[in-house]
C-alpha positions as CSV (number, residue, x, y, z in Angstrom):
1,M,100.6,221.4,193.7
2,K,97.3,220.7,195.5
3,K,95.5,220.2,192.2
4,S,98.0,217.7,190.9
5,L,98.0,215.8,194.2
6,F,94.1,215.8,194.2
7,S,94.1,214.6,190.6
8,L,96.5,211.8,191.4
9,V,94.5,210.6,194.4
10,F,91.2,210.8,192.4
11,L,92.8,208.8,189.6
12,L,93.9,206.1,192.0
13,L,90.5,205.8,193.7
14,A,88.7,205.7,190.3
15,T,91.0,202.8,189.2
16,F,90.1,200.8,192.4
17,T,86.4,201.6,191.9
18,I,86.4,200.4,188.3
19,H,88.3,197.2,189.2
20,A,86.0,196.4,192.0
21,Q,82.9,196.4,189.7
22,L,83.9,193.1,188.0
23,V,82.0,190.0,189.0
24,A,83.4,186.5,188.7
25,V,80.9,184.2,187.0
26,K,81.3,180.4,187.1
27,G,79.0,177.9,185.5
28,T,78.2,174.9,183.3
29,V,76.8,174.7,179.8
30,I,74.6,171.7,179.3
31,S,72.6,170.3,176.3
32,K,68.9,170.5,177.1
33,T,68.0,167.4,175.1
34,D,70.4,164.9,176.6
35,N,71.8,166.7,179.7
36,E,75.4,166.3,178.5
37,P,78.0,169.0,179.0
38,L,78.9,171.0,175.9
39,I,82.7,171.0,175.3
40,G,84.0,174.1,173.6
41,A,80.9,176.3,173.9
42,T,81.7,180.0,173.7
43,V,80.9,182.3,176.6
44,V,81.2,186.0,175.8
45,A,80.8,189.1,178.1
46,D,78.9,192.2,176.9
47,G,80.8,194.1,174.3
48,G,82.7,191.0,173.1
49,K,86.0,191.9,174.7
50,V,86.2,188.9,177.0
51,A,85.4,185.4,175.8
52,V,86.2,181.9,177.2
53,P,85.4,178.4,176.0
54,T,84.0,175.7,178.2
55,D,86.2,172.8,179.3
56,F,85.7,169.0,179.0
57,D,83.0,169.1,181.7
58,G,81.2,172.1,180.2
59,N,82.5,174.4,183.0
60,F,83.6,178.0,182.4
61,A,84.8,181.0,184.5
62,I,84.8,184.6,183.4
63,E,84.9,188.1,184.9
64,V,82.3,190.5,183.7
65,P,81.2,194.0,184.7
66,S,78.4,193.9,187.2
67,G,74.9,194.1,185.8
68,S,76.0,192.9,182.3
69,N,74.8,190.0,180.2
70,I,76.7,187.0,178.9
71,T,76.1,185.3,175.5
72,V,76.6,181.5,175.2
73,S,76.8,179.9,171.8
74,F,77.7,176.5,170.3
75,I,77.4,175.1,166.8
76,G,74.1,173.4,166.2
77,Y,72.5,175.1,169.3
78,K,70.5,178.3,169.8
79,T,72.4,181.2,171.2
80,A,71.4,182.2,174.8
81,V,71.7,185.7,176.2
82,L,71.4,185.8,180.0
83,P,72.1,188.2,182.9
84,A,75.4,187.4,184.6
85,E,75.2,185.7,188.0
86,P,78.0,184.3,190.3
87,E,76.8,180.7,189.8
88,M,75.1,179.6,186.6
89,T,73.8,176.5,184.9
90,I,72.9,177.2,181.3
91,Y,70.9,174.8,179.2
92,L,71.1,175.2,175.4
93,E,68.4,174.0,173.0
94,E,69.3,172.3,169.7
95,D,68.6,174.4,166.6
96,S,67.2,171.9,164.1
97,E,66.7,174.6,161.4
98,L,70.5,174.6,160.9
99,L,70.3,171.0,159.6
100,D,68.7,172.3,156.4
101,E,71.9,174.1,155.5
102,V,74.0,171.0,155.2
103,V,74.9,169.5,151.8
104,V,76.7,166.2,151.7
105,V,78.2,164.8,148.5
106,G,80.1,161.5,149.0
107,Y,82.3,159.3,146.8
108,S,81.3,160.7,143.4
109,V,82.7,163.0,140.9
110,E,80.7,166.1,140.1
111,R,81.5,169.0,137.9
112,T,81.2,172.4,139.5
113,K,78.9,173.7,136.8
114,D,76.5,170.8,137.7
115,L,76.4,171.8,141.3
116,T,75.5,175.5,140.9
């Protein structure tokens, strides 16, 4: 009886301890080149289990384990990995190397064998 009661109390305390280790992180994701907020940038906690997008003003809010990192990514910008802090302002740099991967074909008829 004492062992089961001790196990139950230990389990409850461990649950509260684990829950208390989450840190609320709020911040803004901004383009470094033109200082405009990035709408729809992805903010991911370590492990990839929790992810949120930024809103129309580039703001986000996420709960992460204390001492972990967050990864911020957006199409056309370099991915940033930063330590989680309660208040953050994240500036993302454009990735100009991705522009070489774009192929545009407009208003013409091409055979697929000619394109490969």
